[in-house]
N, C-alpha and C positions, 0 to 999 in steps of 0.2 A: 971085281967085288960083287957079291950077292947080298942083298938086303931082304930079309923076310919079316913079315908082320901079320898080325891076326886079321888086319883089314887094309886093303890097298884100293884107293879110289881111282878108277880109270874113267875115261869119258863115257863109256857105255854102261858100266855097272861097278859095283863094289865087290872086289875079290876077297873071299873069306875062307881060308887065309890066302895070302898072295906073296909074290916075290918080284924083285927087280934086279936085273943084271946091269951093273954100271961099268962103263969102260971110259976111264978118264973123266971128262966133263959131260959125258953123254949117257943116255939110257940106251942100252943095247938090247934089252928084252924085258918083257913083263908077262907074268903068268899067274895062274891060280893053283892053289895047292902047294905041294912041296916042289922045290926046284928040281928039274930033271938031272939025273946023275950024269948024263952025258955032258953037262956044262963043265963039270970038274974045274970049278974056279975057286980060288982061295983069295982072301978069307971070306967067310960067310958071317954076316952080322944079323943075329936074331933080335929084333927090337921088341918082341913080346906082344903083349895085349895092348896094342896101340893102333891108331889109324894113320896111314901115310897118304897124304894128299899132295898135289902139285904145288909148287911155290905160288903164292898169291901175286896177282898182277893188279896194281892200283893205278888207274888213269887220272886220279884227281887227288893230288897231295900238295899242300902248300908248305907244310913244315912238320916238325917233330923234335922232341928232345931239347926244346927251348930255342931251336934254330928255324930259319925260314929260307926257302928258295929265293924269296924276293931280294935278298941281299946280292944274289948273283955270284957269291964267292964259293970256291971249291971247298973251303973248310966248313962253311955252313951246310952245303949240300951233303958233305960226308956225314955230318951229325944227323941230318934228316934221314939219310939212307940207312945208316946204322941203326937208328931207333926203330924204323919200320922193319928192317931185316930181322931184328930180334923177335918180332912178332909175326914172321912168316912171309913178309912181302919181299920177294926176290927180284921183282921188276916193277918200276914205277915211272910215272911221268912227273916232271917238275912243273907244278901249276903256279902261274904268276897272276896276281890280282891286278886291278886297274891302277895305273900310275901315269905319270907323264910319258909322252912318247919317247923322249930321250932316255929316261930311266929304264923303260921297258926294253928299248933297243940295247942298252948296255947290259942289262941282265940276260937277255937272250943270247948275246954274243958270248958271255962268260959261260952260260950253261951249255951252249953248243959244244964247247970243248969236252964237257963231261959226257955228252951224248956220244961224241966221237970215240971216247975211250971205254964206253960201255957201262959207265957207272949209273947212268940214268937212261931210260928208254926213249925219251923225247921231251920236248917242251910243250906245255899246254897253256895257251893264253886264255884266261878267263877275264875278258876285258881287253881294251877299254870300250868295246862297242856293245854296250849293254843299255837296257832301258832305264832312264832315270826314275821311272815309276816302280821298277823292280830291282833297284840297285843292291838291296841287301846290305852287305858289309863292304861295299865298294865305295870309294871316294866319289861322291856325286860331281864335284868340281872337275874331275879328270875324265869323266865319261865323254866320249866323242862319237861321231858317226864314222862308219867304215869307208872313208874316202880312199880312192885308189892309191894315193901316195902313202898313206899310213899303212895300208895293207902291204904294199910292196916293201916298205922300209923294214917292217917286222919280219917278213918272210926272208928278205935278204940278209938280215942280221943273223938269222938262224942257219942259213946256208943248208937247208934240209933238216935242221934239228926241230923246227916247229912242226909237230905232228898232229896237233889238235887245237882248234879254236872254238871257244863258246862265244856266241854273239846273239843279239836280238834282231831277227830278220826283218822286223817292221821298220827299222830305222832307215832313213834315206840311204840308198846304196847297199842295203842289206842283202838283197837277193843277188846282186852283181858280186858282192864280196863272197857269198857262198860259192858261186860258180868259179871265181878265181881260186879260192882255197881248194876246191875239189880238183881243178886243173893242176894245182901244185902238189897233189897227192896228200893233202891235209884232211884230217877228219873234221868236218864241219858239224858243230853241235848247236842245238837250239837251247838257250838258257837265259836267265835274268831278262825275261821277255814279257811284254804285254800284248803280244801278237794275238790276233783273232785266229779262229780255226783256218780261214782261207789264207791268211798271211803265213801261218806255219806250214800249211800244205804247199804253198808256193816255194818255201825254202826246201822242203823235202823233195819236191819235184826238181829243184835245182841241184840236188845232190847231198843235202844234209842227211846224216845218217845216225845221229845220236841226240838224245835229250839229256841235258845236264841236270843233275839232281832233280828228277821228276817231282812235280808238285811244288818244290821249294823255289821261291823267287820267280814264280810264273803266274800269269793271269789264272785264277782258279777255274776248275772244271764246273760248268753249269749245264743243266739239261737242255737249255735253249741257246747256250753260248759255250760250246765245248772248248774253245780256245786251243792253246798249244798242247795241253794235256790230252785233249780229245784227239787232236791230229796225230800225236805220237803214239797213242794207244791204238789208233785206227790204221797205222802204217807198219810195214815189216822192217822196223828199224830198232836199234838198241836204246835202252833207257838206263840211266844211272839211278841207283837208289842208295840212300844213306841209312843203314840199318843200325841206328844207335838208340832208338826209343825216344829221341828228342825231335828229330826231323820228320819222322813218319810213324804213324800208329802201326802196330803189328798187323792189323787187319788189312791195311793198305798194301803191305808187303805181300801178303797172301793173295790179294786180289790181282796185283800186277803180275806176280809170278804165274798165276793161272791164266791171265789174259795174254801174256807174251812169253810162252815157253821158249827157253833158250835165248831169249833176247834181253834178259835182265842182267845188269852189271852192278855188282856191289862196289862202292867207292867209299873212301873215308872222308874226303874233303877236309883232311886233317890240317890244323894250323899248328903253330909252334908248341902249344901246350900238350899235344899228344905225347904220351910217354914222359910227361913232366908234371910238376905239381901245379895246383891251383895258384893263381896270381894274376898280375897285370902283364899283358902282352901287347903286341901290335900285329895287325894284319894289313900289310902294305902301309898306307898312310893313316889307318884307323886304329884308335886305342880300343883294346879289348880287355874285358874282365872275365876271368875264368873262375867260376864258383861251383863247387860240387861237380866238377868235370864238364860243365856246360859253358861254352864260350859265347858271350854276347858283347855287342858294342857297348862301350862305357856309357852309362846313363845313370843319372841320380836315382831313378826309380828302380833300377835293377832289371828293367824290362826292355833293354835295347834289342835290336835285331840280332838273330842268331848269326854268329860270325865263324862259320866253319864248324869243325868239331874237334874233340880230343880223342877221336876214335882210332883204333888200330884194326887192321883187317881181321885178325883172329877174333877180336871182340865182335866185329860185325858178323862173322860166321856163327859164333856162339849165339848171338841174339837171334839171328835168322832161324837157327835150328831149334834152340831151346825155348825161346819166347814166342816167336811167330809160328813155330811148329812146321817149318818147311823141311822137305826131305834133304838129307845131307848131300846126296848126289847132285841135286839141283843147285844147292847153295854153293858147292865147290865149283860147279860149272860157272856160276855167276861171279865167283871170286877169282877165278883163274883162267878158264878156257875162253869164256865169252870176251873178257877184256883183251886177252892176247889176240883174239881174232879181229876184234874191232880196231885194234891199234896196228894190225899187220905184223904181229910178232910171231912168226911161224915156228920158232924153235923153243918156245916156252909155253906154259899154260896147261900142260896135260902130261900124264904119265904114259908116254908112248915111246916106242923105239925110235931113236933118231933125235929126239928132243933133248935139250939141255937137262942135265941132272940137277933139277931144282926140286927139293923135297921139303915138306913140312911134316913133322911127326907130332900128332895130337894124342893126348891121353884121353881117358874115359870122359873127362869133363870138357873136351875139346880145347884144352889149354895147350899151348905150344911146349913141347918137350925138347925138341931140337930142330935145327934148320940146316939144310944143305943147299949151297948155291954153287952151280957149275962143278959138281962133284966133290966139293970140299965142305966138311961140317964147319959151321961158324959159331962163334960164341954168342 
């Protein structure tokens, strides 16, 4: 099958017009202009005046469609995946918030089955090894230090499915935990942290390679005390950014994209209310109120801590391009190629020959028109 469109976004440039040759669930070729007559492949689908981008890859998703990965059930995971797939996310990590060790072990074991059959790309543990001073929407009473027994228990529960862990490296045992995670092939991320610059640098030297939702739930950047933000900006590692207009000002998006070309990763940090109406929800053990699309911990004043987002990746792409004014090529890299690389997903994240045929078709307003996953159009 050949698919043509007015714009096709490849890792290097935007082809205008462009075409893709699909063979089953794979991309067999990509080119600019009209497809060569020598291909002689039927059928040809002309999508018209649209932009085709690779399927989005989201490394930080807690829920969507009213469901949450924290339940650890296949049914809930299916709802979350379907909700985000409709918005262009064809690969995602299942992110778990802080809970008791037994509950987290049980959830990891259940989600590992979904990793094995390819429904999710891996499990991301956001907790329980986080700073009490920067806990955000995590249950303070369940936060712990990363003692070796706890680390081993959660890694063993996943049997290779735990692909990413966010932790505060300044906690007792934090640096040793980073080393153990890296040895296990896990992406170690710095987040929910009150670390100093030197403590964060020590974690990076130990093998940490990602900053979880940069700026949010971190000791703030100061010109005499740069903290973890300064360490992450000062190092050749990746950083997550939540482009929803709530977590970050558009100027910060532009600043970080300029400071770290190719190293920015868009994430949603979506909770259950993504793709669902305003209302009362839960994030792990915490009660959450969603009003006007903003999720906050339940608080009589209405000013509780931000509790994840109701963002979908297509909305993040639109915000980054339309509001922050970032180039589409850079934004697509941050929504697809960079997260796939960071997570070790070699067969997704770019429109290149040999990769899985995951496509998102965007109209002129960058709204999702249709989605293909593994060579099949999805509803």
